[in-house]
ZAMARGU-4260 file (C-alpha; in steps of 0.2 Angstrom, whole numbers, plus 5000, padded with zeros to 4 digits):
<rodrens>
0) 5000/5000/5000 | 5005/5017/4995 | 5011/5030/5010 | 4996/5041/5003 | 4983/5026/5003
5) 4989/5021/5021 | 4987/5039/5028 | 4969/5039/5020 | 4964/5022/5027 | 4971/5027/5044
10) 4961/5044/5044 | 4945/5034/5039 | 4947/5022/5054 | 4952/5037/5066 | 4935/5044/5061
15) 4925/5028/5066 | 4935/5025/5080 | 4933/5043/5088 | 4913/5041/5086 | 4914/5023/5093
20) 4924/5030/5108 | 4913/5046/5110 | 4897/5034/5110 | 4905/5020/5121 | 4910/5032/5136
25) 4893/5040/5135 | 4884/5022/5135 | 4896/5018/5151 | 4892/5035/5158 | 4874/5030/5157
30) 4876/5012/5165 | 4887/5019/5178 | 4873/5032/5183 | 4860/5017/5185 | 4871/5005/5192
35) 4887/5013/5199 | 4899/4999/5198 | 4918/5007/5198 | 4926/4992/5192 | 4916/4988/5178
40) 4917/5005/5172 | 4936/5005/5173 | 4938/4989/5165 | 4926/4992/5151 | 4933/5008/5147
45) 4950/5001/5146 | 4943/4988/5134 | 4934/5001/5124 | 4951/5009/5121 | 4960/4993/5119
50) 4948/4990/5103 | 4951/5007/5096 | 4971/5007/5098 | 4970/4989/5091 | 4961/4996/5076
55) 4972/5011/5074 | 4988/5000/5074 | 4981/4988/5062 | 4978/5003/5050 | 4995/5011/5052
60) 5003/4995/5046 | 5018/4996/5057 | 5031/4982/5055 | 5029/4966/5061 | 5044/4968/5074
65) 5035/4982/5083 | 5023/4980/5100 | 5010/4992/5105 | 5009/4989/5126 | 4999/4998/5138
70) 5007/5002/5153 | 5004/5012/5171 | 4985/5011/5177 | 4979/5008/5159 | 4991/4992/5158
75) 4981/4987/5173 | 4964/4986/5164 | 4957/5001/5174 | 4954/5017/5164 | 4946/5031/5172
80) 4935/5043/5161 | 4947/5055/5157 | 4964/5048/5163 | 4980/5048/5152 | 4981/5034/5142
85) 4998/5026/5143 | 5006/5016/5130 | 5023/5010/5126 | 5029/5007/5108 | 5041/4992/5110
90) 5054/4990/5095 | 5067/4976/5094 | 5079/4988/5086 | 5081/5007/5083 | 5069/5012/5071
95) 5073/5018/5052 | 5067/5034/5046 | 5051/5026/5038 | 5046/5017/5053 | 5050/5033/5064
100) 5037/5042/5053 | 5024/5029/5055 | 5026/5029/5073 | 5024/5050/5072 | 5009/5047/5064
105) 5001/5035/5072 | 5004/5045/5090 | 4996/5060/5080 | 4981/5051/5076 | 4979/5044/5094
110) 4977/5063/5100 | 4966/5066/5086 | 4953/5054/5093 | 4951/5063/5108 | 4963/5052/5119
115) 4975/5059/5131 | 4990/5049/5126 | 5005/5047/5136 | 5017/5038/5125 | 5035/5031/5125
120) 5045/5023/5110 | 5060/5014/5116 | 5069/4997/5112 | 5071/4983/5125 | 5087/4989/5129
125) 5081/5007/5131 | 5067/5000/5144 | 5079/4991/5154 | 5091/5006/5154 | 5077/5019/5159
130) 5070/5006/5173 | 5086/5007/5181 | 5087/5026/5180 | 5069/5029/5185 | 5057/5019/5197
135) 5043/5026/5189 | 5048/5018/5172 | 5050/5002/5183 | 5034/5003/5190 | 5024/5007/5174
140) 5033/4990/5165 | 5027/4979/5180 | 5009/4980/5174 | 5013/4981/5156 | 5000/4973/5145
145) 5000/4966/5127 | 4989/4977/5114 | 4996/4973/5097 | 5011/4967/5088 | 5023/4956/5092
150) 5018/4947/5108 | 5035/4938/5110 | 5044/4954/5109 | 5033/4960/5125 | 5037/4944/5133
155) 5056/4944/5131 | 5056/4963/5137 | 5045/4957/5154 | 5057/4943/5156 | 5073/4954/5158
160) 5063/4968/5166 | 5060/4956/5180 | 5078/4948/5180 | 5085/4965/5183 | 5073/4971/5195
165) 5082/4971/5212 | 5066/4970/5224 | 5074/4976/5242 | 5079/4992/5232 | 5063/4994/5223
170) 5052/4993/5239 | 5064/5005/5247 | 5061/5016/5231 | 5043/5016/5233 | 5043/5019/5251
175) 5053/5034/5250 | 5043/5039/5234 | 5027/5038/5245 | 5036/5049/5259 | 5040/5062/5248
180) 5022/5063/5241 | 5016/5064/5258 | 5027/5079/5260 | 5019/5086/5247 | 5003/5086/5254
185) 5009/5090/5272 | 5008/5075/5278 | 4988/5074/5280 | 4973/5067/5270 | 4964/5082/5279
190) 4966/5095/5270 | 4951/5103/5263 | 4953/5099/5245 | 4962/5085/5246 | 4968/5074/5230
195) 4959/5058/5231 | 4972/5051/5219 | 4990/5059/5224 | 4985/5062/5242 | 4989/5053/5258
200) 4974/5040/5259 | 4971/5042/5242 | 4972/5029/5227 | 4991/5030/5225 | 4992/5022/5243
205) 4983/5008/5237 | 4992/5006/5220 | 5010/5008/5228 | 5006/4993/5239 | 4999/4983/5223
210) 5016/4988/5214 | 5026/4981/5228 | 5015/4964/5231 | 5017/4963/5210 | 5036/4965/5212
215) 5037/4953/5225 | 5026/4939/5215 | 5014/4941/5232 | 4999/4944/5221 | 4990/4958/5213
220) 4973/4959/5222 | 4968/4959/5242 | 4962/4943/5241 | 4980/4936/5235 | 4988/4947/5250
225) 4976/4939/5262 | 4980/4921/5258 | 4998/4925/5259 | 4993/4930/5276 | 4998/4949/5275
230) 4982/4955/5279 | 4967/4948/5288 | 4950/4944/5279 | 4943/4959/5288 | 4956/4970/5282
235) 4954/4963/5263 | 4936/4969/5264 | 4940/4986/5271 | 4954/4988/5257 | 4939/4983/5244
240) 4927/4994/5252 | 4939/5010/5253 | 4944/5007/5235 | 4928/5006/5228 | 4923/5022/5236
245) 4938/5032/5230 | 4937/5025/5213 | 4918/5030/5213 | 4923/5047/5220 | 4936/5050/5205
250) 4925/5043/5191 | 4911/5055/5197 | 4924/5069/5199 | 4929/5066/5180 | 4911/5065/5175
255) 4908/5081/5183 | 4921/5092/5177 | 4922/5083/5159 | 4941/5082/5163 | 4955/5074/5171
260) 4952/5080/5189 | 4957/5072/5205 | 4956/5086/5218 | 4940/5089/5227 | 4938/5107/5225
265) 4926/5116/5234 | 4919/5120/5216 | 4914/5102/5214 | 4910/5096/5232 | 4891/5099/5233
270) 4889/5091/5214 | 4900/5076/5220 | 4889/5074/5236 | 4873/5075/5227 | 4881/5062/5213
275) 4884/5051/5227 | 4866/5051/5234 | 4872/5062/5251 | 4861/5075/5257 | 4863/5090/5269
280) 4857/5088/5287 | 4849/5103/5298 | 4867/5108/5304 | 4878/5104/5289 | 4880/5105/5271
285) 4879/5090/5260 | 4897/5093/5255 | 4902/5092/5275 | 4893/5077/5276 | 4902/5069/5260
290) 4920/5076/5264 | 4919/5069/5282 | 4916/5051/5276 | 4930/5054/5263 | 4942/5058/5278
295) 4937/5043/5287 | 4941/5032/5271 | 4957/5041/5269 | 4961/5039/5287 | 4958/5020/5285
300) 4969/5019/5269 | 4983/5027/5279 | 4981/5014/5292 | 4981/5000/5282 | 4994/5006/5269
305) 5006/5008/5287 | 5001/4990/5291 | 5004/4980/5275 | 5019/4991/5271 | 5027/4983/5287
310) 5021/4966/5284 | 5028/4967/5265 | 5045/4973/5273 | 5046/4959/5284 | 5044/4948/5269
315) 5056/4958/5256 | 5070/4966/5267 | 5082/4953/5277 | 5083/4966/5291 | 5065/4963/5295
320) 5070/4945/5303 | 5081/4954/5318 | 5079/4946/5335 | 5068/4957/5345 | 5075/4966/5359
325) 5065/4967/5377 | 5059/4983/5383 | 5049/4977/5398 | 5039/4960/5401 | 5024/4967/5389
330) 5034/4976/5375 | 5049/4974/5364 | 5059/4982/5351 | 5059/4975/5332 | 5069/4985/5320
335) 5066/5002/5330 | 5048/4997/5330 | 5038/4995/5347 | 5030/4976/5346 | 5020/4968/5358
340) 5026/4951/5367 | 5007/4944/5368 | 4994/4947/5353 | 4982/4950/5366 | 4991/4961/5377
345) 4978/4976/5374 | 4963/4966/5377 | 4970/4958/5392 | 4976/4974/5399 | 4968/4990/5391
350) 4979/5002/5401 | 4994/4995/5390 | 4986/5005/5376 | 4992/5022/5383 | 5008/5013/5389
355) 5012/5008/5370 | 5011/5027/5367 | 5022/5032/5382 | 5035/5021/5377 | 5036/5028/5360
360) 5040/5046/5368 | 5052/5039/5381 | 5063/5029/5368 | 5068/5040/5354 | 5075/5025/5344
365) 5057/5019/5342 | 5050/5025/5324 | 5032/5019/5327 | 5023/5001/5330 | 5026/4985/5322
370) 5011/4980/5310 | 5003/4966/5323 | 5005/4979/5336 | 4994/4992/5326 | 4982/4980/5321
375) 4980/4975/5339 | 4977/4994/5344 | 4965/4995/5329 | 4956/4980/5336 | 4956/4986/5354
380) 4952/5004/5353 | 4934/4999/5358 | 4941/4996/5375 | 4944/5014/5378 | 4926/5018/5385
385) 4919/5026/5401 | 4928/5014/5414 | 4943/5016/5405 | 4942/5035/5406 | 4938/5035/5423
390) 4953/5024/5429 | 4965/5034/5439 | 4981/5024/5432 | 4974/5028/5414 | 4972/5047/5418
395) 4989/5048/5426 | 4996/5040/5410 | 4986/5051/5398 | 4993/5065/5409 | 5011/5060/5406
400) 5009/5059/5386 | 5010/5080/5387 | 5025/5079/5398 | 5039/5070/5389 | 5054/5079/5382
405) 5050/5071/5365 | 5038/5062/5352 | 5024/5072/5358 | 5018/5078/5341 | 5021/5060/5333
410) 5011/5051/5347 | 4995/5063/5347 | 4995/5061/5328 | 4996/5042/5330 | 4983/5042/5343
415) 4971/5051/5332 | 4976/5041/5317 | 4971/5023/5327 | 4955/5033/5335 | 4962/5031/5353
420) 4962/5050/5355 | 4944/5053/5351 | 4939/5038/5362 | 4949/5043/5376 | 4942/5062/5372
425) 4925/5059/5366 | 4924/5077/5362 | 4938/5077/5350 | 4931/5062/5343 | 4916/5073/5336
430) 4928/5085/5327 | 4938/5071/5317 | 4935/5076/5299 | 4925/5091/5302 | 4928/5105/5289
435) 4931/5123/5292 | 4922/5135/5280 | 4929/5150/5287 | 4941/5153/5272 | 4957/5153/5282
440) 4959/5135/5290 | 4965/5124/5276 | 4963/5109/5288 | 4949/5098/5296 | 4948/5105/5315
445) 4957/5089/5322 | 4971/5092/5310 | 4973/5110/5315 | 4973/5107/5333 | 4987/5094/5331
450) 4997/5106/5320 | 4995/5119/5334 | 5002/5106/5345 | 5016/5103/5333 | 5020/5122/5331
455) 5022/5123/5352 | 5033/5108/5352 | 5044/5114/5339 | 5047/5130/5350 | 5057/5119/5363
460) 5067/5111/5351 | 5085/5117/5348 | 5085/5113/5330 | 5071/5126/5326 | 5077/5139/5338
465) 5081/5151/5324 | 5064/5151/5318 | 5056/5161/5332 | 5070/5166/5345 | 5059/5175/5356
470) 5046/5160/5358 | 5060/5148/5361 | 5067/5158/5375 | 5051/5161/5382 | 5043/5142/5382
475) 5061/5136/5388 | 5059/5149/5404 | 5041/5143/5406 | 5037/5133/5421 | 5027/5117/5416
480) 5026/5123/5397 | 5017/5106/5395 | 5000/5114/5400 | 5001/5125/5383 | 4999/5106/5375
485) 4981/5104/5384 | 4975/5121/5380 | 4980/5119/5362 | 4971/5101/5362 | 4955/5110/5369
490) 4955/5127/5361 | 4946/5123/5347 | 4937/5106/5353 | 4920/5114/5353 | 4919/5119/5335
495) 4902/5114/5325 | 4891/5112/5342 | 4883/5130/5340 | 4886/5143/5351 | 4904/5150/5358
500) 4917/5137/5354 | 4928/5146/5366 | 4917/5145/5380 | 4910/5128/5377 | 4929/5123/5375
505) 4934/5132/5391 | 4921/5121/5401 | 4928/5104/5392 | 4947/5110/5398 | 4941/5114/5416
510) 4931/5097/5417 | 4947/5088/5409 | 4959/5097/5422 | 4949/5094/5437 | 4948/5075/5432
515) 4966/5074/5429 | 4971/5081/5446 | 4979/5097/5440 | 4981/5109/5453 | 4970/5125/5454
520) 4982/5138/5448 | 4987/5126/5433 | 4967/5123/5429 | 4964/5141/5428 | 4977/5145/5417
525) 4973/5131/5405 | 4954/5137/5404 | 4958/5155/5403 | 4969/5151/5388 | 4955/5141/5379
530) 4942/5154/5383 | 4954/5169/5377 | 4964/5161/5363 | 4956/5171/5350 | 4958/5188/5360
535) 4977/5193/5357 | 4976/5189/5338 | 4961/5201/5337 | 4970/5214/5349 | 4985/5215/5338
540) 4977/5215/5321 | 4962/5226/5323 | 4966/5238/5338 | 4979/5254/5337 | 4993/5247/5347
545) 4999/5266/5347 | 4984/5269/5359 | 4989/5268/5378 | 4972/5263/5383 | 4971/5247/5371
550) 4986/5241/5379 | 4980/5246/5397 | 4965/5236/5393 | 4973/5221/5387 | 4986/5223/5401
555) 4971/5222/5413 | 4963/5207/5405 | 4979/5197/5405 | 4985/5200/5423 | 4999/5191/5425
560) 5016/5191/5415 | 5013/5169/5415 | 4996/5172/5405 | 5005/5184/5395 | 5018/5171/5389
565) 5006/5158/5389 | 4993/5166/5378 | 5008/5174/5366 | 5015/5156/5363 | 4997/5149/5360
570) 4992/5163/5348 | 5008/5163/5339 | 5006/5143/5337 | 4988/5145/5332 | 4988/5157/5318
575) 5004/5147/5311 | 4993/5132/5311 | 4978/5138/5301 | 4986/5139/5283 | 5004/5144/5275
580) 4995/5159/5269 | 4988/5167/5284 | 5004/5168/5294 | 5017/5181/5288 | 5030/5193/5296
585) 5019/5207/5298 | 5007/5196/5310 | 5023/5190/5319 | 5028/5209/5323 | 5011/5215/5327
590) 5011/5200/5340 | 5028/5203/5347 | 5025/5222/5348 | 5009/5220/5358 | 5018/5206/5369
595) 5034/5216/5372 | 5023/5232/5376 | 5011/5224/5388 | 5025/5214/5397 | 5033/5231/5401
600) 5017/5238/5407 | 5013/5222/5418 | 5031/5225/5425 | 5027/5243/5432 | 5031/5255/5417
605) 5021/5268/5414 | 5011/5268/5396 | 5022/5279/5390 | 5037/5269/5396 | 5030/5253/5391
610) 5029/5260/5372 | 5048/5266/5375 | 5044/5282/5368 | 5059/5291/5374 | 5071/5277/5368
615) 5063/5276/5352 | 5066/5295/5348 | 5084/5293/5355 | 5088/5277/5345 | 5081/5287/5328
620) 5092/5302/5331 | 5107/5290/5334 | 5102/5282/5317 | 5100/5297/5308 | 5119/5303/5313
625) 5124/5287/5304 | 5116/5294/5288 | 5126/5311/5290 | 5112/5322/5296 | 5118/5334/5309
630) 5110/5336/5326 | 5094/5345/5326 | 5091/5344/5308 | 5076/5333/5310 | 5066/5347/5322
635) 5057/5356/5311 | 5048/5340/5303 | 5045/5332/5320 | 5039/5347/5326 | 5025/5343/5316
640) 5020/5326/5322 | 5012/5321/5337 | 5015/5307/5350 | 5003/5295/5341 | 5014/5295/5326
645) 5031/5290/5335 | 5021/5276/5344 | 5014/5269/5328 | 5029/5269/5318 | 5043/5257/5320
650) 5062/5266/5322 | 5065/5262/5305 | 5050/5269/5297 | 5053/5285/5308 | 5072/5287/5301
655) 5066/5283/5283 | 5052/5296/5284 | 5065/5308/5291 | 5078/5305/5280 | 5066/5309/5266
660) 5058/5323/5273 | 5067/5334/5286 | 5072/5346/5272 | 5055/5348/5265 | 5042/5349/5279
665) 5029/5359/5270 | 5033/5354/5252 | 5020/5361/5239 | 5021/5345/5229 | 5017/5328/5234
670) 5031/5317/5239 | 5030/5298/5236 | 5044/5286/5241 | 5045/5266/5240 | 5058/5253/5245
675) 5055/5234/5247 | 5049/5229/5265 | 5061/5227/5277 | 5052/5214/5287 | 5045/5202/5274
680) 5043/5201/5256 | 5033/5216/5248 | 5034/5235/5246 | 5033/5250/5258 | 5026/5265/5252
685) 5027/5282/5260 | 5015/5297/5253 | 5017/5314/5260 | 5005/5328/5254 | 4993/5342/5257
690) 4979/5332/5266 | 4963/5331/5256 | 4948/5321/5259 | 4949/5310/5246 | 4968/5306/5245
695) 4966/5289/5253 | 4954/5285/5241 | 4965/5290/5227 | 4979/5280/5234 | 4968/5264/5235
700) 4963/5267/5218 | 4980/5267/5211 | 4987/5252/5222 | 4972/5243/5216 | 4974/5246/5196
705) 4992/5240/5198 | 4987/5224/5207 | 4994/5226/5222 | 4985/5222/5239 | 4987/5233/5255
710) 4995/5223/5267 | 4995/5237/5281 | 4991/5257/5279 | 4995/5268/5293 | 4986/5285/5291
715) 4993/5301/5301 | 4988/5320/5298 | 5002/5332/5304 | 4999/5347/5315 | 5001/5359/5298
720) 4988/5350/5288 | 4999/5336/5278 | 4994/5318/5277 | 5009/5307/5281 | 5002/5290/5275
725) 5013/5273/5275 | 5008/5258/5267 | 5014/5239/5265 | 5009/5232/5248 | 5009/5214/5242
730) 5008/5206/5224 | 4995/5193/5226 | 5002/5185/5210 | 5019/5181/5219 | 5030/5191/5210
735) 5045/5197/5219 | 5051/5210/5208 | 5046/5223/5221 | 5063/5232/5218 | 5059/5236/5200
740) 5042/5243/5205 | 5050/5256/5216 | 5053/5270/5202 | 5038/5265/5194 | 5028/5268/5211
745) 5036/5284/5215 | 5035/5291/5197 | 5018/5286/5190 | 5010/5290/5207 | 5019/5305/5212
750) 5014/5312/5194 | 4996/5309/5197 | 4995/5316/5215 | 5004/5332/5208 | 4992/5334/5193
755) 4977/5332/5204 | 4973/5317/5190 | 4954/5312/5192 | 4951/5295/5202 | 4955/5281/5190
760) 4942/5268/5197 | 4949/5250/5197 | 4939/5237/5188 | 4929/5223/5199 | 4941/5211/5207
765) 4938/5193/5204 | 4932/5182/5219 | 4941/5168/5223 | 4934/5150/5222 | 4932/5148/5240
770) 4921/5164/5242 | 4911/5160/5227 | 4904/5142/5233 | 4906/5149/5254 | 4902/5166/5253
775) 4904/5177/5269 | 4890/5188/5274 | 4897/5207/5277 | 4897/5215/5292 | 4898/5232/5297
780) 4900/5240/5316 | 4902/5259/5320 | 4903/5263/5338 | 4911/5277/5348 | 4928/5276/5355
785) 4931/5277/5374 | 4935/5295/5373 | 4920/5299/5363 | 4931/5309/5350 | 4931/5296/5336
790) 4922/5282/5330 | 4927/5264/5327 | 4923/5257/5310 | 4925/5237/5310 | 4920/5229/5292
795) 4921/5210/5289 | 4920/5205/5271 | 4925/5194/5257 | 4942/5199/5252 | 4945/5203/5235
800) 4955/5216/5224 | 4950/5234/5227 | 4940/5232/5243 | 4949/5242/5252 | 4945/5256/5238
805) 4927/5253/5239 | 4926/5256/5258 | 4937/5272/5257 | 4925/5278/5241 | 4910/5277/5253
810) 4919/5287/5269 | 4924/5299/5255 | 4906/5300/5249 | 4899/5302/5266 | 4911/5316/5272
815) 4920/5304/5285 | 4938/5308/5290 | 4949/5294/5290 | 4963/5293/5304 | 4971/5276/5305
820) 4966/5259/5295 | 4971/5243/5303 | 4970/5228/5288 | 4968/5212/5293 | 4967/5198/5280
825) 4963/5179/5285 | 4964/5169/5270 | 4950/5175/5260 | 4942/5185/5275 | 4946/5203/5277
830) 4943/5210/5294 | 4947/5228/5293 | 4947/5242/5306 | 4946/5262/5304 | 4947/5274/5315
835) 4936/5289/5308 | 4927/5305/5313 | 4915/5317/5304 | 4902/5330/5312 | 4889/5321/5305
840) 4892/5304/5315 | 4885/5312/5331 | 4868/5309/5322 | 4861/5291/5323 | 4852/5291/5308
845) 4871/5295/5298 | 4878/5280/5306 | 4863/5270/5299 | 4867/5278/5283 | 4884/5275/5282
850) 4882/5256/5288 | 4870/5254/5275 | 4881/5261/5261 | 4894/5250/5266 | 4885/5235/5266
855) 4879/5238/5249 | 4897/5239/5242 | 4903/5225/5251 | 4889/5212/5244 | 4896/5200/5233
</rodrens>
């Protein structure tokens, strides 16, 4: 056949095949909707593609010495609706020019018929070489399946592949690969948008076990592994059920999104719940019910994965056959794993359950538990009941878990993983897998709590002392710092019950402390921390820390330095445990400033001394001398500033402002200066100009149009009517070219202010996916301050580009003067506080009108 005729035949076949695949997949989808049998859909989808590829292979007329091979998941005979179709074109020898052209044409046709093809073209030698270099290639070839061409060629390759496979090295590589994969997902399946394929507890965990079993000739099904004695029949059933559930979830995700999508994004969770037949309850969305079910399945898979990996290791790795080393009369050590001497230990002596975890903390060479210990622990978890919890010895052991010098984080995670923590503390069991739709927590409630405990624990470790030195110094000097772990365990334990979770959690904490024999002093500290765990964050981020009255009220609430230290450490760990996006250097600095100022006040300083005003001015003068400014040159500029300015700005900011403005305190032209942030990534901008009512809205509009988010804003008016406004700006796109932005900001913004250009209103910003699916009801509050001179405006709304511009526009339109702005962004939620004034605000009707105008702007 001529090349032209072959090409025409191939195109004709491709047209028919494309139609057949499309119609076939629609039939499979319809059948799945009527009878959701995931294994059948996966197998029949693979067969559908098998037939299509064989027809195209035959039409392409490749040489007889070539073979078409299915590899990866497709090689397993399981193909999800929109997954990649991984194929290998196996060659006996290097292809000549004509064969290479035929192969390229065939692969192009594969794409033309609508398949997402992942292809490789290799000889046997190349397969063996690549397999030796890349464990992924080695794994894919384990499930290689003949489709068309020379079957003997494939058999030769598979035999050579098996002969070359070093089983212990393969096992170690797959285990390391899983550890790295877990690291990418923060070692938890409990993210709010988990990946059902790659994430911990996902399908990849199950596939890893099958790959290792295949390599070891132990079978390719859970039933085969049960027959080998690697798992029990009960565990076999659990694996089958869990796998079916995850397969169903992934299939429905592909159907809903009409693409390869393995992430349970907020966008799809409600539709996914409906497709699974899961409805809402009186207190929870359907998506929340569905996700909690997903988390429980993922948790079970991680348990069974750990157990089966250990059993496989004992078969594959020679080191798994070592002699046990006794620890005491009930436990021994095998390969750095804790092992029970008697399989029925926990059934006969339930208190030994807590002893096992205590031993893990006390022996730093123990890296976990053996498979049979984990299995026994899981089977005995029901023994942790009311009588177990009332046992004084068990209470003593549980309290000791907090008090060990090491292993606390891992131990409490293991206790949660195997259901012991939720049974010992039933209130904790209620929040396992519970989602948080506040748009700044990225973990379920139980995982957030464990993250906070982990953050506190890191403060005590020498190797992490460089991260937050002040925290390390404080917690090291704190008497019985383990009480912080107890407070962390209870601080969010009452979420989801309705009502104030801080108050409800405080009651739970008090009950726990009394039952476990803590002193009155320690009980009071723990319950106070749980009750007030949000207070320090709110004061630091929403109040004017330059106001002595704010610090004085906070100091009176705290009362003692011990409470202050404990609350600071818990707050620090709590914010960092919500989401990597929520914590930043600015929040750290605000908390530290509040802590240090309050500490000095509690030690007897006056409010002015506590703020260190005199010392700040002296330090600023010293630094100005370093820049060559003669003594006294700063006075004309400083004379126009009041105490609030000096208390609100850092010494570094004060020096910067003075260097830029000391020679032009009454400049007729606006002065705009910018520099990369001195605290964290971002841009600091200073604007000095004659004050006008619309100045702030002009600045917000400019920054918004340039795609910059305002992280912090300090608004100040001098005695002679100049505005001195300071901003910290962040590029939400993650670009770090802040130094390059300095001349653009200084020139363009300066020109617009000097020309008094009209306000260039920014476009409407796009809402994030989270906000679209879990909207925030905006809140506005206006109340007089304690002196009765100003008003405090509090705004909570979904964060979006241009939000501050919209707020500033309303304030300008209502002839409201802005004095300070505290910008707090918590994930997707903005909680901003403004100090405002205006003669009209004395009338209640004016305040109601302003609130209404703001709410109208904040609606999304």
